[in-house]
PLY file of the C-alpha trace (Angstrom):
ply
format ascii 1.0
element vertex 433
property float x
property float y
property float z
element edge 432
property int vertex1
property int vertex2
end_header
96.70 47.41 109.45
95.28 50.82 108.53
98.79 52.09 107.83
99.40 49.25 105.38
96.04 49.86 103.72
96.82 53.58 103.39
100.20 52.81 101.84
98.79 50.32 99.34
95.95 52.72 98.47
98.38 55.53 97.70
100.55 53.17 95.68
97.53 51.97 93.73
96.60 55.55 92.83
100.10 56.27 91.58
100.24 53.05 89.54
96.77 53.68 88.12
97.67 57.21 87.00
100.95 56.03 85.56
99.19 53.21 83.71
96.92 55.79 82.12
99.97 57.80 81.14
101.62 54.73 79.54
98.57 53.47 77.69
97.46 56.74 76.12
99.69 58.48 73.55
98.57 62.00 74.41
97.02 63.04 77.71
95.46 66.33 78.68
97.96 68.47 80.59
95.85 68.32 83.75
95.97 64.49 83.73
99.74 64.52 83.32
100.02 67.04 86.13
97.80 64.95 88.41
99.92 61.89 87.69
103.12 63.86 88.31
101.73 65.33 91.52
100.89 61.82 92.75
104.48 60.71 92.14
105.67 63.87 93.86
103.51 63.14 96.92
104.95 59.64 97.09
108.50 61.03 97.05
109.44 60.16 93.47
110.56 63.61 92.35
112.37 62.48 89.21
109.28 60.80 87.77
107.18 63.79 88.86
109.50 66.21 87.02
109.16 64.25 83.76
105.37 64.19 83.87
104.89 67.80 84.99
107.36 68.99 82.35
105.23 67.25 79.72
102.13 68.93 81.16
103.83 72.34 80.87
104.93 71.69 77.30
101.46 70.55 76.24
99.75 73.49 77.93
102.13 76.00 76.37
101.62 74.53 72.90
97.83 74.43 73.15
95.71 76.84 71.14
94.59 78.77 74.22
97.05 78.15 77.08
95.49 78.33 80.53
97.70 80.76 82.46
96.43 79.72 85.89
97.01 76.06 85.07
100.53 76.87 83.87
101.19 78.69 87.13
100.17 75.60 89.10
102.32 73.33 86.94
105.40 75.57 87.06
105.12 76.20 90.80
105.09 72.45 91.45
107.86 71.83 88.91
110.07 74.48 90.46
109.68 72.89 93.89
110.63 69.47 92.52
113.74 70.84 90.79
114.70 72.63 94.00
114.33 69.46 96.06
116.50 67.56 93.58
119.10 70.39 93.75
118.76 70.97 90.01
119.19 74.69 90.56
119.57 75.86 86.95
116.23 74.25 86.08
114.68 75.56 89.30
115.88 79.07 88.48
114.64 79.01 84.88
111.27 77.65 86.01
110.82 80.32 88.66
111.83 83.13 86.28
109.12 81.88 83.91
106.70 81.61 86.83
107.44 85.21 87.87
106.45 86.45 84.40
103.14 84.58 84.62
102.38 85.99 88.07
103.07 89.43 86.64
100.69 88.73 83.76
97.82 87.97 86.16
98.95 90.66 88.66
99.25 88.21 91.57
101.17 90.22 94.16
101.45 87.30 96.56
102.78 85.12 93.76
105.26 87.80 92.68
106.58 88.26 96.22
106.95 84.56 96.96
108.64 83.87 93.62
111.18 86.69 94.01
112.10 85.24 97.41
112.35 81.78 95.88
114.69 83.04 93.12
116.91 84.66 95.76
117.01 81.41 97.76
118.06 79.51 94.62
120.90 81.96 93.93
122.02 81.52 97.54
121.78 77.73 97.34
123.98 77.74 94.23
126.66 79.57 96.20
126.40 77.56 99.43
126.57 74.22 97.59
129.13 75.38 94.99
126.64 74.29 92.32
128.15 74.11 88.80
125.69 76.47 87.13
125.35 77.14 83.41
122.91 80.01 83.92
123.68 83.19 81.98
122.01 86.18 80.37
122.62 86.53 76.64
123.84 89.86 75.32
126.55 92.40 75.98
128.53 92.65 79.20
130.05 95.62 80.96
132.78 95.92 83.57
131.75 97.67 86.77
133.47 98.04 90.11
131.64 96.06 92.76
132.36 95.28 96.41
132.64 91.67 97.58
132.98 90.32 101.08
136.06 88.56 102.41
134.67 85.37 103.90
137.90 83.82 105.14
141.52 84.68 105.95
143.57 81.73 104.68
146.90 83.03 105.95
148.27 86.33 107.21
151.70 87.86 107.78
152.79 91.24 109.06
151.83 93.14 105.91
149.90 90.76 103.63
147.26 88.05 103.62
145.72 85.41 101.40
141.93 85.75 101.57
138.86 84.01 100.17
136.08 86.07 98.58
132.38 85.24 98.75
132.04 85.55 94.95
133.43 84.06 91.75
133.00 83.95 87.99
129.22 83.77 88.46
129.51 87.26 89.99
131.82 88.54 87.25
135.20 88.12 88.94
138.25 87.04 86.95
141.83 86.06 87.79
144.47 88.79 87.65
142.11 91.68 88.39
143.25 94.24 90.93
141.49 96.61 93.28
141.37 97.85 96.85
140.34 96.38 100.18
138.22 98.38 102.62
137.24 97.96 106.24
133.66 97.59 107.39
131.86 99.27 110.26
132.60 97.77 113.67
131.26 99.42 116.82
134.04 101.21 118.66
136.52 101.05 115.79
137.37 103.73 113.24
137.53 101.56 110.12
134.22 101.92 108.22
135.05 102.37 104.53
138.71 102.96 105.37
141.30 101.74 102.88
143.13 98.76 104.36
145.16 97.66 101.35
145.41 96.65 97.71
144.06 93.34 96.43
144.76 91.05 93.48
142.65 88.04 92.50
144.86 84.95 92.26
142.43 82.26 91.13
138.68 82.05 90.68
136.05 79.34 90.92
132.43 79.82 89.98
131.25 80.91 93.42
134.46 81.85 95.23
137.92 83.32 94.69
141.33 83.57 96.37
143.18 86.87 96.49
146.32 88.51 97.84
145.91 91.58 100.05
148.86 93.87 100.73
148.00 96.02 103.74
148.46 99.79 103.56
148.99 100.36 107.28
149.81 96.98 108.82
150.94 98.55 112.10
147.55 100.20 112.73
145.49 97.55 114.52
142.10 98.83 113.31
143.28 98.88 109.70
144.55 95.32 109.42
142.60 93.13 107.02
139.87 91.10 108.72
137.18 88.59 107.88
134.10 90.44 106.63
136.03 93.30 105.04
135.33 94.28 101.42
137.21 93.91 98.16
136.44 96.54 95.50
137.14 94.81 92.19
136.15 95.05 88.52
133.41 92.58 87.62
131.99 91.62 84.24
128.21 91.86 84.39
125.32 91.66 81.93
124.70 95.06 80.36
121.03 95.55 81.14
118.79 98.32 79.82
118.04 99.52 83.36
119.98 99.61 86.60
117.97 100.41 89.73
118.81 102.06 93.04
118.61 98.54 94.48
121.41 97.38 92.18
123.48 100.40 93.21
123.07 99.34 96.84
123.95 95.72 96.18
126.95 96.73 94.05
128.54 98.39 97.09
127.74 95.36 99.23
124.79 96.64 101.21
122.23 93.96 101.94
118.81 94.26 103.53
116.65 91.53 105.04
113.08 91.33 106.26
112.13 91.10 109.93
112.77 87.34 109.86
116.27 87.79 108.39
115.10 86.63 104.97
116.98 88.42 102.14
115.23 91.30 100.33
118.16 92.74 98.37
120.37 90.17 96.67
123.26 91.09 94.38
122.84 88.14 92.02
119.12 88.78 91.61
119.79 92.41 90.67
122.93 91.74 88.66
121.09 89.37 86.32
117.41 90.35 86.45
117.26 94.06 87.33
114.41 96.04 85.71
112.01 98.88 86.59
109.37 96.26 87.37
111.63 94.26 89.68
112.62 97.49 91.45
108.97 98.30 92.15
108.32 94.76 93.34
111.27 94.65 95.74
110.38 98.11 97.07
106.88 96.76 97.70
108.37 93.78 99.56
110.31 96.19 101.78
107.22 98.36 102.34
105.17 95.34 103.31
107.85 94.27 105.79
107.87 97.72 107.42
104.09 97.66 107.77
104.21 94.15 109.23
106.68 95.34 111.83
104.36 98.22 112.72
101.53 95.73 113.33
103.83 93.70 115.56
105.09 96.59 117.73
102.15 99.01 117.79
100.80 97.59 121.06
104.15 98.07 122.79
103.86 101.87 122.88
102.77 101.94 126.55
106.10 100.39 127.48
107.97 102.64 125.04
106.20 106.03 125.19
108.91 107.85 123.18
107.82 105.86 120.13
104.82 108.15 119.95
106.86 111.36 120.06
106.42 113.54 116.97
109.41 113.91 114.66
110.49 117.56 115.19
111.49 118.43 111.62
112.02 117.12 108.12
109.51 115.74 105.64
107.65 113.79 108.34
107.55 116.58 110.94
104.66 116.20 113.37
104.29 112.45 112.85
105.79 109.72 115.00
107.99 107.14 113.36
105.19 104.62 114.02
102.76 106.79 112.04
105.11 106.75 109.06
105.70 103.00 109.31
101.96 102.37 109.45
101.35 104.32 106.23
104.67 103.52 104.55
104.73 103.68 100.76
107.26 102.61 98.15
108.36 106.25 97.69
109.29 106.43 101.39
111.49 103.34 101.15
112.98 104.67 97.92
113.94 107.93 99.67
115.58 105.95 102.47
117.56 103.88 99.96
118.57 107.06 98.10
119.96 108.38 101.37
121.86 105.15 102.03
123.41 105.05 98.56
124.43 108.72 98.93
126.03 108.21 102.35
126.80 104.48 102.52
129.35 104.76 105.35
128.69 102.10 107.94
126.08 100.35 105.78
128.66 98.92 103.36
129.76 95.34 103.87
126.96 94.64 106.33
123.49 93.12 106.32
120.67 95.14 107.87
117.00 94.67 108.66
115.11 97.12 106.47
112.43 97.83 109.12
114.96 98.72 111.83
117.15 100.92 109.66
114.13 102.65 108.11
112.84 103.46 111.63
116.27 104.77 112.66
116.36 107.01 109.58
112.94 108.40 110.55
114.03 109.05 114.13
117.07 110.90 112.73
114.69 113.24 110.84
114.91 111.36 107.52
117.86 113.24 105.98
117.76 113.57 102.20
119.97 111.67 99.81
121.71 113.41 96.91
118.98 112.63 94.36
116.15 113.76 96.64
118.02 116.99 97.42
118.61 117.48 93.70
114.91 116.97 92.92
113.92 119.40 95.65
116.29 122.03 94.25
115.12 121.42 90.68
111.59 122.18 91.85
112.59 125.62 93.13
111.93 128.52 90.74
114.19 131.33 91.85
117.68 131.91 93.23
116.06 133.24 96.39
114.13 129.97 96.91
117.33 127.97 96.44
119.19 130.10 99.01
116.33 129.71 101.48
116.43 125.96 101.01
120.18 125.47 101.42
120.64 128.25 103.98
123.71 130.39 104.52
126.71 128.24 103.58
129.00 130.62 105.48
127.07 130.32 108.73
129.04 129.12 111.82
126.74 126.11 112.18
126.77 124.05 108.96
123.38 123.24 107.49
122.36 119.90 106.00
123.39 120.98 102.51
126.93 121.78 103.59
127.26 118.84 105.99
126.19 116.50 103.24
128.70 118.08 100.82
126.01 118.13 98.15
128.06 120.51 96.02
130.67 117.79 95.51
128.03 115.15 94.84
126.34 117.37 92.23
129.69 118.09 90.56
130.39 114.36 90.29
126.90 113.74 88.90
127.35 116.52 86.34
130.75 115.19 85.23
129.50 111.59 84.96
126.43 112.75 83.01
128.51 114.76 80.55
130.88 111.82 80.00
127.85 109.60 79.34
126.54 112.08 76.75
123.63 113.34 78.86
124.53 117.01 78.28
121.11 118.52 79.10
121.11 116.95 82.54
124.77 117.84 83.09
124.07 121.47 82.21
121.04 121.59 84.50
123.16 120.35 87.41
125.97 122.77 86.58
123.51 125.66 86.46
122.17 124.55 89.85
125.70 124.54 91.32
126.45 128.01 89.92
123.24 129.46 91.30
0 1
1 2
2 3
3 4
4 5
5 6
6 7
7 8
8 9
9 10
10 11
11 12
12 13
13 14
14 15
15 16
16 17
17 18
18 19
19 20
20 21
21 22
22 23
23 24
24 25
25 26
26 27
27 28
28 29
29 30
30 31
31 32
32 33
33 34
34 35
35 36
36 37
37 38
38 39
39 40
40 41
41 42
42 43
43 44
44 45
45 46
46 47
47 48
48 49
49 50
50 51
51 52
52 53
53 54
54 55
55 56
56 57
57 58
58 59
59 60
60 61
61 62
62 63
63 64
64 65
65 66
66 67
67 68
68 69
69 70
70 71
71 72
72 73
73 74
74 75
75 76
76 77
77 78
78 79
79 80
80 81
81 82
82 83
83 84
84 85
85 86
86 87
87 88
88 89
89 90
90 91
91 92
92 93
93 94
94 95
95 96
96 97
97 98
98 99
99 100
100 101
101 102
102 103
103 104
104 105
105 106
106 107
107 108
108 109
109 110
110 111
111 112
112 113
113 114
114 115
115 116
116 117
117 118
118 119
119 120
120 121
121 122
122 123
123 124
124 125
125 126
126 127
127 128
128 129
129 130
130 131
131 132
132 133
133 134
134 135
135 136
136 137
137 138
138 139
139 140
140 141
141 142
142 143
143 144
144 145
145 146
146 147
147 148
148 149
149 150
150 151
151 152
152 153
153 154
154 155
155 156
156 157
157 158
158 159
159 160
160 161
161 162
162 163
163 164
164 165
165 166
166 167
167 168
168 169
169 170
170 171
171 172
172 173
173 174
174 175
175 176
176 177
177 178
178 179
179 180
180 181
181 182
182 183
183 184
184 185
185 186
186 187
187 188
188 189
189 190
190 191
191 192
192 193
193 194
194 195
195 196
196 197
197 198
198 199
199 200
200 201
201 202
202 203
203 204
204 205
205 206
206 207
207 208
208 209
209 210
210 211
211 212
212 213
213 214
214 215
215 216
216 217
217 218
218 219
219 220
220 221
221 222
222 223
223 224
224 225
225 226
226 227
227 228
228 229
229 230
230 231
231 232
232 233
233 234
234 235
235 236
236 237
237 238
238 239
239 240
240 241
241 242
242 243
243 244
244 245
245 246
246 247
247 248
248 249
249 250
250 251
251 252
252 253
253 254
254 255
255 256
256 257
257 258
258 259
259 260
260 261
261 262
262 263
263 264
264 265
265 266
266 267
267 268
268 269
269 270
270 271
271 272
272 273
273 274
274 275
275 276
276 277
277 278
278 279
279 280
280 281
281 282
282 283
283 284
284 285
285 286
286 287
287 288
288 289
289 290
290 291
291 292
292 293
293 294
294 295
295 296
296 297
297 298
298 299
299 300
300 301
301 302
302 303
303 304
304 305
305 306
306 307
307 308
308 309
309 310
310 311
311 312
312 313
313 314
314 315
315 316
316 317
317 318
318 319
319 320
320 321
321 322
322 323
323 324
324 325
325 326
326 327
327 328
328 329
329 330
330 331
331 332
332 333
333 334
334 335
335 336
336 337
337 338
338 339
339 340
340 341
341 342
342 343
343 344
344 345
345 346
346 347
347 348
348 349
349 350
350 351
351 352
352 353
353 354
354 355
355 356
356 357
357 358
358 359
359 360
360 361
361 362
362 363
363 364
364 365
365 366
366 367
367 368
368 369
369 370
370 371
371 372
372 373
373 374
374 375
375 376
376 377
377 378
378 379
379 380
380 381
381 382
382 383
383 384
384 385
385 386
386 387
387 388
388 389
389 390
390 391
391 392
392 393
393 394
394 395
395 396
396 397
397 398
398 399
399 400
400 401
401 402
402 403
403 404
404 405
405 406
406 407
407 408
408 409
409 410
410 411
411 412
412 413
413 414
414 415
415 416
416 417
417 418
418 419
419 420
420 421
421 422
422 423
423 424
424 425
425 426
426 427
427 428
428 429
429 430
430 431
431 432
């Protein structure tokens, strides 16, 4: 009997609130939201969306919009759209919500909303959702790496493959590129050319392509599921492209310690900015610190975790010490290293806490940009030579092993071609010295 009473009571509340909505021409936004929330709680998402949308519109058009109220309305509205699989509306709502969280400096809100936006992008792909989402403005064509999710058919020297990307990711029919192997333990195929590739037909979230293998008789260099296709892609031309975008563009993905995505190509392709870069770096930093809290009491069973790092920027500290006090700049340095020497990282998904710890244990080698900054800070030729060591020594130093000369030459050439002559000259002067 109590169950029936509870049901009828809830129904009465919903009907009462809806009656108010019907009988009054204009309600306060909070009343509309309360009515919509009641419908939402009773499982009527479509009615809830209508009422909460009206609440948002009224609040936004008021003389002094209440930001915190808008946040509540939009958060609820985004959830309802998501549940109804109206992903374009869910995405637009959460992008608006992210801006409001930024306005009130709610770090928890920012973090949760970024993760929600990523989950919506992923849901669009997994459900083959017919999205109309786009960013207005100019586009540019960049080479990006996409994963091969399926081998449709394969012969001795060619294969028809399916790519985990489509027009939403900038792909187009007829484009050509190269296919590369990914890192597999025990096999020499990381980043190795395995063939040429041509896109045959494209849907919004997937594509079919023809791969012609370069060395079909070499077992490790035959095309395989999970390999990468390097292809031109038409992307929004944004004012800023972050180190995170550069990682995602070469198909390197990082997750948190629960395998939730932290770096997502679609997020960065469409919404990249200096602010988003800082926010995602903060997400990664938080994850590393959370992992420290989880494993710090396991040191007795793993005494080497407390061993000091013998050299490098963190010399004298254990990797646990660095994880405990991790900062965005530490994660940025790690990502700069990865983008400089992507090797086995490309085409794979990694936990950021585990790979960051491994980088620390390996003495946190510098990436090209960090090495460049360190050299720029030196004042004399003597200081530079002391830093890079004797390049003719029998045992190569880090500078030579990393082939930083070549990297700097490429940076200088690219900078000159882009019209950044001062920077190009500074790099060239550094190489000559």
